[in-house]
N, CA, C and O of each residue as an XYZ file, in Angstrom:
840
protein
N     -32.852     14.544     23.943
C     -32.278     13.191     23.946
C     -31.972     12.781     25.388
O     -31.452     13.588     26.158
N     -32.284     11.549     25.758
C     -32.061     11.068     27.104
C     -30.568     10.875     27.355
O     -29.798     10.698     26.410
N     -30.144     10.908     28.650
C     -28.718     10.791     28.975
C     -28.075      9.517     28.460
O     -26.929      9.552     28.012
N     -28.785      8.380     28.511
C     -28.168      7.114     28.114
C     -27.765      7.104     26.632
O     -26.628      6.742     26.332
N     -28.648      7.487     25.689
C     -28.225      7.553     24.281
C     -27.057      8.507     24.063
O     -26.178      8.238     23.244
N     -27.045      9.635     24.803
C     -25.929     10.578     24.669
C     -24.633      9.914     25.098
O     -23.601     10.072     24.445
N     -24.685      9.169     26.196
C     -23.496      8.469     26.687
C     -23.011      7.439     25.677
O     -21.808      7.308     25.448
N     -23.947      6.703     25.070
C     -23.567      5.701     24.071
C     -22.905      6.360     22.862
O     -21.904      5.861     22.348
N     -23.465      7.476     22.413
C     -22.862      8.191     21.286
C     -21.457      8.655     21.626
O     -20.550      8.575     20.797
N     -21.280      9.142     22.852
C     -19.955      9.588     23.287
C     -18.973      8.426     23.298
O     -17.833      8.573     22.857
N     -19.404      7.273     23.798
C     -18.519      6.110     23.865
C     -18.134      5.627     22.473
O     -16.977      5.277     22.239
N     -19.095      5.603     21.543
C     -18.780      5.199     20.165
C     -17.780      6.168     19.533
O     -16.841      5.751     18.855
N     -17.993      7.468     19.765
C     -17.072      8.468     19.217
C     -15.683      8.306     19.813
O     -14.680      8.427     19.109
N     -15.626      8.032     21.114
C     -14.334      7.838     21.777
C     -13.617      6.614     21.232
O     -12.410      6.653     20.994
N     -14.357      5.521     21.031
C     -13.748      4.300     20.486
C     -13.201      4.544     19.085
O     -12.112      4.078     18.748
N     -13.960      5.277     18.267
C     -13.496      5.575     16.905
C     -12.236      6.427     16.938
O     -11.309      6.207     16.159
N     -12.205      7.406     17.850
C     -11.020      8.265     17.962
C      -9.810      7.466     18.412
O      -8.720      7.637     17.865
N      -9.982      6.596     19.403
C      -8.855      5.805     19.900
C      -8.323      4.867     18.829
O      -7.112      4.671     18.722
N      -9.225      4.280     18.029
C      -8.779      3.404     16.939
C      -7.974      4.197     15.920
O      -6.928      3.746     15.453
N      -8.477      5.395     15.577
C      -7.743      6.259     14.633
C      -6.389      6.656     15.200
O      -5.386      6.614     14.489
N      -6.345      7.043     16.478
C      -5.085      7.481     17.088
C      -4.069      6.348     17.127
O      -2.888      6.560     16.850
N      -4.525      5.144     17.470
C      -3.606      4.006     17.521
C      -3.016      3.712     16.156
O      -1.839      3.369     16.044
N      -3.843      3.846     15.098
C      -3.343      3.625     13.746
C      -2.281      4.660     13.395
O      -1.256      4.321     12.803
N      -2.520      5.932     13.760
C      -1.548      6.982     13.458
C      -0.254      6.763     14.218
O       0.826      6.990     13.672
N      -0.342      6.324     15.475
C       0.856      6.050     16.264
C       1.660      4.933     15.628
O       2.887      5.002     15.570
N       0.967      3.893     15.145
C       1.659      2.795     14.466
C       2.408      3.307     13.251
O       3.565      2.946     13.035
N       1.756      4.151     12.452
C       2.398      4.690     11.254
C       3.612      5.542     11.612
O       4.629      5.494     10.921
N       3.509      6.327     12.699
C       4.599      7.230     13.064
C       5.776      6.495     13.683
O       6.924      6.890     13.479
N       5.516      5.446     14.429
C       6.573      4.778     15.179
C       7.320      3.724     14.383
O       8.256      3.116     14.903
N       6.938      3.492     13.152
C       7.619      2.465     12.369
C       6.925      1.131     12.530
O       6.237      0.888     13.522
N       7.112      0.275     11.550
C       6.331     -0.947     11.506
C       7.023     -2.154     12.090
O       8.242     -2.184     12.258
N       6.220     -3.136     12.392
C       6.687     -4.439     12.814
C       5.861     -5.459     12.051
O       4.641     -5.515     12.205
N       6.513     -6.259     11.235
C       5.802     -7.246     10.429
C       5.193     -8.313     11.325
O       5.872     -8.873     12.186
N       3.909     -8.592     11.119
C       3.236     -9.682     11.824
C       3.130    -10.866     10.874
O       2.762    -10.708      9.710
N       3.452    -12.044     11.375
C       3.458    -13.254     10.547
C       2.544    -14.291     11.182
O       2.637    -14.561     12.380
N       1.662    -14.871     10.376
C       0.795    -15.937     10.879
C       0.485    -16.918      9.762
O       0.547    -16.583      8.579
N       0.153    -18.130     10.162
C      -0.282    -19.140      9.199
C      -1.793    -19.093      9.052
O      -2.519    -18.910     10.029
N      -2.253    -19.260      7.832
C      -3.676    -19.360      7.543
C      -3.842    -20.557      6.620
O      -3.749    -20.432      5.398
N      -4.087    -21.713      7.214
C      -4.117    -22.940      6.429
C      -2.748    -23.228      5.860
O      -1.762    -23.296      6.594
N      -2.689    -23.399      4.549
C      -1.410    -23.677      3.892
C      -0.654    -22.405      3.523
O       0.457    -22.472      2.995
N      -1.249    -21.251      3.797
C      -0.640    -19.969      3.423
C       0.025    -19.312      4.627
O      -0.303    -19.608      5.776
N       0.953    -18.425      4.344
C       1.574    -17.592      5.376
C       1.232    -16.140      5.069
O       1.499    -15.646      3.973
N       0.638    -15.462      6.049
C       0.202    -14.077      5.876
C       1.208    -13.144      6.538
O       1.513    -13.277      7.723
N       1.718    -12.201      5.754
C       2.649    -11.188      6.249
C       1.895     -9.862      6.307
O       1.531     -9.305      5.271
N       1.665     -9.364      7.506
C       0.843     -8.170      7.685
C       1.720     -6.965      8.011
O       2.505     -6.989      8.959
N       1.573     -5.914      7.211
C       2.340     -4.680      7.429
C       1.373     -3.521      7.623
O       0.584     -3.210      6.732
N       1.436     -2.881      8.792
C       0.540     -1.787      9.159
C       1.366     -0.544      9.467
O       1.367     -0.065     10.601
N       2.054     -0.031      8.486
C       2.889      1.140      8.716
C       3.313      1.746      7.391
O       2.880      1.304      6.327
N       4.172      2.769      7.464
C       4.669      3.401      6.262
C       5.613      2.495      5.495
O       6.137      1.519      6.032
N       5.820      2.833      4.234
C       6.795      2.104      3.414
C       8.165      2.681      3.750
O       8.710      3.515      3.027
N       8.689      2.219      4.848
C       9.973      2.678      5.366
C      10.690      1.495      5.990
O      10.069      0.484      6.316
N      12.007      1.623      6.156
C      12.769      0.582      6.823
C      12.176      0.350      8.219
O      11.784      1.306      8.888
N      12.109     -0.914      8.662
C      12.731     -2.109      8.076
C      11.765     -2.998      7.291
O      11.845     -4.221      7.408
N      10.868     -2.436      6.506
C       9.850     -3.236      5.821
C      10.477     -4.309      4.938
O      10.141     -5.486      5.065
N      11.380     -3.920      4.049
C      11.986     -4.890      3.126
C      12.764     -5.956      3.883
O      12.678     -7.141      3.562
N      13.517     -5.538      4.881
C      14.334     -6.469      5.662
C      13.457     -7.495      6.375
O      13.763     -8.687      6.374
N      12.372     -7.031      6.981
C      11.518     -7.953      7.731
C      10.764     -8.909      6.808
O      10.587    -10.078      7.149
N      10.320     -8.433      5.650
C       9.664     -9.342      4.704
C      10.658    -10.382      4.203
O      10.318    -11.559      4.077
N      11.887     -9.951      3.916
C      12.922    -10.881      3.459
C      13.216    -11.935      4.519
O      13.353    -13.117      4.203
N      13.311    -11.511      5.774
C      13.584    -12.455      6.865
C      12.432    -13.439      7.046
O      12.660    -14.625      7.287
N      11.195    -12.952      6.930
C      10.038    -13.841      7.057
C      10.006    -14.850      5.916
O       9.689    -16.022      6.124
N      10.332    -14.397      4.724
C      10.389    -15.305      3.575
C      11.420    -16.404      3.813
O      11.137    -17.579      3.579
N      12.599    -16.036      4.269
C      13.651    -17.024      4.531
C      13.222    -18.020      5.599
O      13.513    -19.213      5.504
N      12.530    -17.520      6.616
C      12.129    -18.384      7.728
C      11.001    -19.339      7.353
O      10.943    -20.453      7.873
N      10.102    -18.922      6.458
C       8.899    -19.701      6.174
C       8.874    -20.351      4.798
O       7.964    -21.126      4.504
N       9.839    -20.058      3.962
C       9.795    -20.548      2.575
C       9.713    -22.061      2.481
O       9.080    -22.596      1.571
N      10.347    -22.747      3.410
C      10.341    -24.204      3.359
C       9.042    -24.832      3.809
O       8.831    -26.025      3.592
N       8.156    -24.054      4.437
C       6.932    -24.621      4.989
C       5.663    -24.220      4.270
O       4.572    -24.608      4.687
N       5.780    -23.449      3.194
C       4.591    -23.009      2.455
C       4.948    -22.751      0.998
O       6.108    -22.529      0.652
N       3.932    -22.786      0.162
C       4.127    -22.402     -1.232
C       3.410    -21.112     -1.567
O       3.350    -20.705     -2.727
N       2.852    -20.455     -0.520
C       1.961    -19.316     -0.772
C       2.102    -18.267      0.325
O       1.880    -18.551      1.502
N       2.473    -17.055     -0.073
C       2.525    -15.917      0.842
C       1.450    -14.902      0.464
O       1.189    -14.662     -0.714
N       0.835    -14.316      1.482
C      -0.105    -13.206      1.289
C       0.453    -12.000      2.033
O       0.700    -12.072      3.237
N       0.651    -10.896      1.325
C       1.127     -9.667      1.957
C      -0.077     -8.762      2.179
O      -0.662     -8.242      1.229
N      -0.439     -8.582      3.446
C      -1.631     -7.827      3.840
C      -1.192     -6.413      4.235
O      -0.428     -6.236      5.184
N      -1.680     -5.414      3.501
C      -1.156     -4.050      3.618
C      -2.159     -3.073      4.231
O      -3.363     -3.162      3.995
N      -1.636     -2.154      5.012
C      -2.375     -0.971      5.453
C      -1.327      0.115      5.630
O      -0.705      0.207      6.689
N      -1.126      0.932      4.614
C       0.038      1.817      4.616
C      -0.258      3.168      3.971
O      -0.955      3.242      2.959
N       0.283      4.248      4.570
C       0.134      5.573      3.971
C       1.190      5.881      2.923
O       1.294      7.014      2.455
N       1.976      4.870      2.554
C       3.061      5.108      1.612
C       4.319      5.509      2.343
O       4.379      5.439      3.571
N       5.332      5.930      1.594
C       6.585      6.293      2.243
C       7.701      6.507      1.247
O       7.523      7.168      0.224
N       8.856      5.942      1.556
C      10.070      6.217      0.793
C      10.131      5.408     -0.498
O       9.854      4.209     -0.502
N      10.495      6.071     -1.591
C      10.658      5.372     -2.866
C      11.743      4.311     -2.767
O      11.595      3.220     -3.318
N      12.835      4.620     -2.068
C      13.948      3.670     -1.973
C      13.533      2.406     -1.241
O      13.912      1.307     -1.646
N      12.755      2.543     -0.163
C      12.300      1.361      0.566
C      11.278      0.601     -0.262
O      11.257     -0.629     -0.243
N      10.427      1.324     -0.992
C       9.474      0.656     -1.872
C      10.166     -0.185     -2.919
O       9.745     -1.308     -3.200
N      11.238      0.355     -3.506
C      12.011     -0.420     -4.488
C      12.590     -1.669     -3.848
O      12.574     -2.746     -4.444
N      13.105     -1.520     -2.628
C      13.695     -2.669     -1.932
C      12.644     -3.732     -1.634
O      12.914     -4.925     -1.770
N      11.449     -3.311     -1.228
C      10.362     -4.263     -0.957
C       9.989     -5.008     -2.231
O       9.810     -6.226     -2.202
N       9.870     -4.302     -3.339
C       9.501     -4.937     -4.609
C      10.578     -5.915     -5.063
O      10.264     -6.963     -5.628
N      11.834     -5.586     -4.823
C      12.920     -6.520     -5.151
C      12.806     -7.800     -4.332
O      13.037     -8.892     -4.850
N      12.452     -7.670     -3.053
C      12.250     -8.858     -2.212
C      11.086     -9.688     -2.747
O      11.190    -10.910     -2.842
N       9.979     -9.034     -3.098
C       8.815     -9.759     -3.618
C       9.153    -10.454     -4.932
O       8.716    -11.581     -5.168
N       9.927     -9.793     -5.789
C      10.355    -10.430     -7.044
C      11.122    -11.714     -6.756
O      10.940    -12.719     -7.444
N      11.969    -11.680     -5.751
C      12.726    -12.878     -5.382
C      11.794    -13.965     -4.849
O      11.964    -15.142     -5.166
N      10.821    -13.575     -4.050
C       9.854    -14.533     -3.519
C       9.066    -15.209     -4.635
O       8.787    -16.406     -4.569
N       8.707    -14.432     -5.666
C       7.859    -14.959     -6.743
C       8.581    -15.962     -7.638
O       7.939    -16.682     -8.403
N       9.893    -16.014     -7.548
C      10.617    -17.022     -8.327
C      10.345    -18.431     -7.821
O      10.467    -19.397     -8.573
N       9.980    -18.551     -6.561
C       9.788    -19.882     -5.969
C       8.408    -20.080     -5.349
O       8.008    -21.218     -5.104
N       7.673    -19.002     -5.089
C       6.411    -19.096     -4.368
C       5.347    -18.218     -5.026
O       5.656    -17.272     -5.749
N       4.106    -18.553     -4.759
C       3.003    -17.670     -5.145
C       2.918    -16.544     -4.114
O       2.974    -16.795     -2.910
N       2.784    -15.320     -4.583
C       2.653    -14.165     -3.692
C       1.400    -13.380     -4.083
O       1.280    -12.916     -5.217
N       0.482    -13.238     -3.154
C      -0.716    -12.436     -3.357
C      -0.666    -11.225     -2.430
O       0.094    -11.214     -1.461
N      -1.465    -10.215     -2.722
C      -1.533     -9.030     -1.877
C      -2.980     -8.741     -1.498
O      -3.916     -9.192     -2.159
N      -3.144     -7.969     -0.406
C      -4.495     -7.700      0.102
C      -4.509     -6.361      0.834
O      -3.535     -5.976      1.480
N      -5.643     -5.657      0.716
C      -5.945     -4.487      1.542
C      -7.343     -4.714      2.099
O      -8.316     -4.754      1.346
N      -7.445     -4.861      3.410
C      -8.697     -5.268      4.028
C      -9.698     -4.142      4.244
O      -9.446     -3.000      3.860
N     -10.840     -4.463      4.861
C     -11.902     -3.481      5.090
C     -11.415     -2.292      5.917
O     -10.783     -2.459      6.959
N     -11.721     -1.094      5.434
C     -11.348      0.109      6.157
C      -9.868      0.432      6.129
O      -9.436      1.398      6.757
N      -9.088     -0.356      5.417
C      -7.638     -0.138      5.356
C      -7.294      0.735      4.158
O      -8.145      1.030      3.318
N      -6.027      1.143      4.098
C      -5.628      2.014      2.999
C      -4.293      1.594      2.408
O      -3.454      0.978      3.065
N      -4.134      1.947      1.155
C      -2.887      1.695      0.421
C      -2.638      2.947     -0.417
O      -3.235      3.131     -1.478
N      -1.757      3.790      0.072
C      -1.562      5.104     -0.524
C      -0.166      5.232     -1.111
O       0.793      4.644     -0.609
N      -0.070      6.005     -2.176
C       1.223      6.403     -2.721
C       2.091      5.184     -3.046
O       1.688      4.359     -3.866
N       3.272      5.045     -2.430
C       4.214      3.967     -2.757
C       3.682      2.589     -2.384
O       4.223      1.575     -2.827
N       2.633      2.544     -1.578
C       2.020      1.249     -1.260
C       1.395      0.618     -2.497
O       1.361     -0.607     -2.613
N       0.896      1.442     -3.428
C       0.187      0.901     -4.590
C       1.095      0.049     -5.478
O       0.688     -1.050     -5.853
N       2.316      0.501     -5.839
C       3.198     -0.377     -6.615
C       3.499     -1.702     -5.918
O       3.681     -2.726     -6.576
N       3.551     -1.681     -4.579
C       3.770     -2.928     -3.838
C       2.545     -3.825     -3.972
O       2.675     -5.021     -4.233
N       1.364     -3.256     -3.797
C       0.127     -4.024     -3.948
C       0.041     -4.662     -5.325
O      -0.422     -5.795     -5.457
N       0.481     -3.951     -6.345
C       0.408     -4.450     -7.721
C       1.304     -5.658     -7.974
O       1.177     -6.305     -9.014
N       2.201     -5.976     -7.051
C       3.091     -7.129     -7.241
C       2.377     -8.460     -7.023
O       2.895     -9.504     -7.420
N       1.207     -8.443     -6.406
C       0.505     -9.685     -6.121
C      -0.059    -10.338     -7.371
O      -0.508     -9.659     -8.294
N      -0.030    -11.677     -7.388
C      -0.676    -12.397     -8.499
C      -2.187    -12.228     -8.392
O      -2.849    -11.831     -9.352
N      -2.725    -12.534     -7.210
C      -4.107    -12.186     -6.890
C      -4.057    -10.975     -5.975
O      -3.332    -10.972     -4.981
N      -4.824     -9.951     -6.306
C      -4.784     -8.694     -5.560
C      -6.192     -8.432     -5.017
O      -7.086     -7.992     -5.739
N      -6.355     -8.713     -3.737
C      -7.665     -8.655     -3.100
C      -7.796     -7.367     -2.294
O      -6.851     -6.941     -1.630
N      -8.973     -6.753     -2.358
C      -9.225     -5.562     -1.540
C     -10.696     -5.495     -1.174
O     -11.560     -6.001     -1.891
N     -10.957     -4.865     -0.050
C     -12.336     -4.630      0.366
C     -12.943     -3.512     -0.474
O     -12.230     -2.661     -1.006
N     -14.255     -3.525     -0.585
C     -14.943     -2.482     -1.355
C     -14.666     -1.098     -0.786
O     -14.584     -0.120     -1.530
N     -14.518     -1.013      0.560
C     -14.299      0.300      1.180
C     -12.828      0.580      1.476
O     -12.510      1.566      2.142
N     -11.927     -0.274      0.991
C     -10.499      0.033      1.116
C     -10.192      1.288      0.304
O     -10.828      1.546     -0.718
N      -9.220      2.062      0.764
C      -8.907      3.333      0.097
C      -7.528      3.266     -0.557
O      -6.557      2.792      0.034
N      -7.477      3.751     -1.779
C      -6.226      3.814     -2.531
C      -5.993      5.263     -2.947
O      -6.939      5.993     -3.242
N      -4.726      5.670     -2.967
C      -4.415      7.033     -3.386
C      -3.177      7.031     -4.275
O      -2.175      6.376     -3.986
N      -3.281      7.782     -5.360
C      -2.208      7.887     -6.346
C      -1.778      9.353     -6.425
O      -2.623     10.244     -6.502
N      -0.482      9.600     -6.405
C       0.005     10.955     -6.661
C       1.434     10.906     -7.172
O       2.119      9.888     -7.066
N       1.865     12.027     -7.728
C       3.223     12.095     -8.233
C       4.212     11.978     -7.076
O       3.939     12.479     -5.986
N       5.354     11.329     -7.292
C       6.351     11.227     -6.220
C       6.895     12.602     -5.869
O       7.007     13.480     -6.725
N       7.231     12.776     -4.592
C       7.794     14.046     -4.151
C       9.311     14.001     -4.238
O       9.921     12.939     -4.117
N       9.910     15.160     -4.448
C      11.367     15.270     -4.496
C      11.894     15.517     -3.085
O      11.313     16.286     -2.319
N      13.003     14.853     -2.753
C      13.584     15.005     -1.422
C      15.054     15.373     -1.515
O      15.750     14.976     -2.449
N      15.511     16.128     -0.547
C      16.919     16.482     -0.471
C      17.747     15.227     -0.236
O      17.416     14.421      0.633
N      18.818     15.055     -1.000
C      19.628     13.839     -0.917
C      20.300     13.681      0.437
O      20.605     12.559      0.841
N      20.538     14.779      1.149
C      21.240     14.717      2.434
C      20.266     14.685      3.605
O      20.367     13.823      4.478
N      19.324     15.625      3.623
C      18.415     15.729      4.767
C      17.190     14.841      4.650
O      16.573     14.498      5.659
N      16.827     14.460      3.415
C      15.619     13.671      3.214
C      14.346     14.487      3.254
O      13.255     13.930      3.138
N      14.460     15.810      3.418
C      13.279     16.664      3.484
C      12.695     16.903      2.086
O      13.409     16.909      1.083
N      11.381     17.098      2.057
C      10.707     17.377      0.786
C      11.152     18.745      0.266
O      11.194     19.720      1.016
N      11.479     18.804     -1.014
C      11.905     20.066     -1.630
C      11.078     20.314     -2.889
O      10.536     19.385     -3.487
N      10.995     21.576     -3.274
C      10.311     21.940     -4.518
C      11.297     21.819     -5.673
O      12.191     22.651     -5.826
N      11.129     20.785     -6.480
C      12.015     20.587     -7.625
C      11.553     21.459     -8.785
O      10.370     21.784     -8.879
N      12.476     21.841     -9.672
C      12.063     22.546    -10.890
C      11.037     21.721    -11.658
O      11.036     20.493    -11.585
N      10.174     22.399    -12.386
C       9.066     21.720    -13.069
C       9.551     20.616    -13.993
O       8.960     19.536    -14.025
N      10.621     20.869    -14.750
C      11.106     19.851    -15.688
C      11.634     18.634    -14.940
O      11.481     17.500    -15.395
N      12.262     18.878    -13.780
C      12.793     17.762    -12.990
C      11.660     16.936    -12.390
O      11.722     15.707    -12.369
N      10.616     17.624    -11.898
C       9.465     16.914    -11.337
C       8.779     16.066    -12.401
O       8.369     14.938    -12.128
N       8.653     16.606    -13.618
C       8.045     15.829    -14.704
C       8.864     14.579    -15.002
O       8.306     13.507    -15.233
N      10.182     14.716    -14.997
C      11.054     13.586    -15.281
C      10.938     12.515    -14.194
O      10.872     11.323    -14.493
N      10.914     12.950    -12.931
C      10.768     12.011    -11.812
C       9.427     11.288    -11.908
O       9.353     10.073    -11.727
N       8.372     12.045    -12.195
C       7.029     11.459    -12.282
C       6.923     10.455    -13.422
O       6.330      9.388    -13.263
N       7.501     10.799    -14.578
C       7.452      9.897    -15.725
C       8.212      8.609    -15.450
O       7.757      7.523    -15.807
N       9.373      8.736    -14.811
C      10.150      7.541    -14.464
C       9.362      6.629    -13.541
O       9.300      5.417    -13.748
N       8.759      7.225    -12.519
C       7.959      6.465    -11.560
C       6.789      5.789    -12.267
O       6.553      4.595    -12.086
N       6.060      6.556    -13.069
C       4.873      6.026    -13.736
C       5.237      4.867    -14.656
O       4.574      3.830    -14.641
N       6.285      5.037    -15.453
C       6.681      3.984    -16.393
C       7.169      2.740    -15.671
O       6.890      1.617    -16.091
N       7.893      2.945    -14.595
C       8.465      1.802    -13.878
C       7.407      0.985    -13.155
O       7.443     -0.245    -13.180
N       6.465      1.666    -12.509
C       5.553      0.956    -11.617
C       4.133      0.787    -12.153
O       3.416     -0.096    -11.683
N       3.709      1.583    -13.097
C       2.337      1.500    -13.586
C       2.249      1.010    -15.028
O       1.403      0.172    -15.339
N       3.111      1.519    -15.917
C       3.095      1.035    -17.302
C       3.486     -0.434    -17.335
O       2.831     -1.236    -18.002
N       4.534     -0.790    -16.630
C       4.987     -2.187    -16.567
C       4.341     -2.889    -15.380
O       5.030     -3.341    -14.466
N       3.033     -2.976    -15.401
C       2.279     -3.576    -14.298
C       0.986     -4.153    -14.848
O       0.686     -3.978    -16.030
N       0.204     -4.846    -14.001
C      -1.087     -5.365    -14.473
C      -2.137     -4.280    -14.711
O      -3.212     -4.580    -15.231
N      -1.854     -3.034    -14.347
C      -2.830     -1.953    -14.498
C      -3.309     -1.848    -15.948
O      -2.507     -1.893    -16.881
N      -4.620     -1.709    -16.124
C      -5.189     -1.571    -17.461
C      -4.592     -0.342    -18.157
O      -4.595      0.744    -17.579
N      -4.080     -0.490    -19.387
C      -3.414      0.632    -20.065
C      -4.297      1.868    -20.246
O      -3.827      2.993    -20.079
N      -5.563      1.667    -20.585
C      -6.451      2.819    -20.780
C      -6.693      3.542    -19.456
O      -6.723      4.772    -19.405
N      -6.864      2.764    -18.386
C      -7.061      3.373    -17.066
C      -5.799      4.108    -16.638
O      -5.871      5.192    -16.061
N      -4.632      3.510    -16.926
C      -3.355      4.145    -16.583
C      -3.187      5.467    -17.326
O      -2.714      6.448    -16.752
N      -3.570      5.494    -18.589
C      -3.459      6.729    -19.371
C      -4.339      7.827    -18.778
O      -3.946      8.993    -18.745
N      -5.524      7.452    -18.312
C      -6.417      8.424    -17.688
C      -5.827      8.921    -16.372
O      -5.907     10.109    -16.059
N      -5.229      8.001    -15.597
C      -4.580      8.394    -14.344
C      -3.432      9.358    -14.607
O      -3.255     10.332    -13.875
N      -2.653      9.091    -15.651
C      -1.522      9.966    -15.980
C      -1.992     11.413    -16.209
O      -1.304     12.366    -15.842
N      -3.164     11.554    -16.817
C      -3.703     12.897    -17.061
C      -4.206     13.552    -15.775
O      -4.091     14.765    -15.600
N      -4.762     12.739    -14.881
C      -5.441     13.289    -13.706
C      -4.524     13.592    -12.529
O      -4.852     14.447    -11.707
N      -3.380     12.913    -12.425
C      -2.622     13.014    -11.176
C      -1.631     14.172    -11.154
O      -0.929     14.347    -10.158
N      -1.549     14.956    -12.201
C      -0.615     16.080    -12.231
C      -0.925     17.072    -11.105
O      -1.939     17.769    -11.142
N      -0.053     17.126    -10.122
C      -0.186     18.095     -9.045
C      -1.314     17.852     -8.074
O      -1.685     18.757     -7.326
N      -1.880     16.639     -8.064
C      -2.989     16.390     -7.137
C      -3.009     14.939     -6.700
O      -2.371     14.080     -7.309
N      -3.754     14.678     -5.630
C      -3.972     13.319     -5.145
C      -5.235     12.757     -5.793
O      -6.261     13.433     -5.863
N      -5.149     11.531     -6.258
C      -6.303     10.853     -6.858
C      -6.721      9.724     -5.919
O      -5.978      8.760     -5.734
N      -7.897      9.841     -5.331
C      -8.406      8.865     -4.363
C      -9.435      7.953     -5.026
O     -10.276      8.395     -5.808
N      -9.341      6.665     -4.687
C     -10.297      5.680     -5.187
C     -10.585      4.664     -4.084
O      -9.705      4.323     -3.293
N     -11.809      4.194     -4.044
C     -12.132      3.058     -3.178
C     -11.867      1.768     -3.947
O     -11.689      1.782     -5.165
N     -11.842      0.660     -3.221
C     -11.709     -0.619     -3.900
C     -12.827     -0.828     -4.905
O     -12.602     -1.334     -6.004
N     -14.035     -0.435     -4.519
C     -15.188     -0.572     -5.423
C     -14.989      0.268     -6.683
O     -15.289     -0.186     -7.787
N     -14.483      1.494     -6.520
C     -14.227      2.359     -7.676
C     -13.269      1.694     -8.660
O     -13.514      1.677     -9.866
N     -12.181      1.149     -8.133
C     -11.147      0.578     -8.999
C     -11.665     -0.611     -9.797
O     -11.294     -0.801    -10.956
N     -12.520     -1.405     -9.173
C     -13.096     -2.548     -9.887
C     -14.120     -2.068    -10.910
O     -14.120     -2.525    -12.053
N     -14.983     -1.157    -10.504
C     -16.026     -0.653    -11.412
C     -15.421      0.032    -12.637
O     -15.981     -0.042    -13.731
N     -14.283      0.696    -12.455
C     -13.656      1.422    -13.559
C     -12.761      0.543    -14.428
O     -12.195      1.015    -15.415
N     -12.630     -0.739    -14.064
C     -11.856     -1.663    -14.886
C     -10.358     -1.414    -14.851
O      -9.671     -1.625    -15.850
N      -9.843     -0.965    -13.706
C      -8.419     -0.634    -13.599
C      -7.510     -1.859    -13.612
O      -6.335     -1.760    -13.963
N      -8.052     -3.011    -13.230
C      -7.291     -4.258    -13.061
C      -6.231     -4.144    -11.966
O      -5.317     -4.967    -11.901
N      -6.345     -3.149    -11.120
C      -5.469     -3.078     -9.948
C      -5.888     -4.147     -8.950
O      -5.044     -4.795     -8.330
N      -7.180     -4.325     -8.801
C      -7.748     -5.340     -7.907
C      -8.307     -6.471     -8.754
O      -9.043     -6.236     -9.713
N      -7.955     -7.702     -8.395
C      -8.508     -8.857     -9.108
C      -9.715     -9.447     -8.392
O     -10.597    -10.021     -9.029
N      -9.757     -9.306     -7.060
C     -10.834     -9.893     -6.268
C     -11.321     -8.873     -5.248
O     -10.534     -8.367     -4.448
N     -12.619     -8.571     -5.274
C     -13.214     -7.623     -4.336
C     -13.867     -8.387     -3.198
O     -14.674     -9.287     -3.433
N     -13.526     -8.037     -1.971
C     -14.122     -8.708     -0.805
C     -15.524     -8.176     -0.540
O     -16.185     -8.619      0.399
């Protein structure tokens, strides 16, 4: 192979690595909500874990923009995070939906993992790219004081998982038959799906495929 093609391959690999590293740094350092107008809509973009101050920043953006739009789009790229923050985010979205249309989106090459999925499911229209990645798994148990992951007794883990599943998946737009299959598959493992997979399998998690 000639030197020039080798150099080009190296540069492409370097660019891909830098993009990946920047995304990981964003996830580790905590998020900052980006807000922009897109026509008559307001897009709230979150590129980080489901951790504070996600709920607070979405609530503040809603308060600031509610008078100027009837439509919010929450654009997600998240590895998941804390159950408590996820609950707080969903409570904010519930409040937003009383007065405004709220849609959700996961764009090309982006991901919505773990606690991000219940947030994505809050959208009236739920748009995702065909190559967007989604991941489902049982919630982890954490120490109430330190916040560290702990190994809970089997009966306790089952109870936590059932509560999570019933709260966020049974009472959601997710297709019941698909949800029942997920309940069987996610015991002790991560279940990965692309946006295309979710649409092809009739999950009703995604309403519109980009």
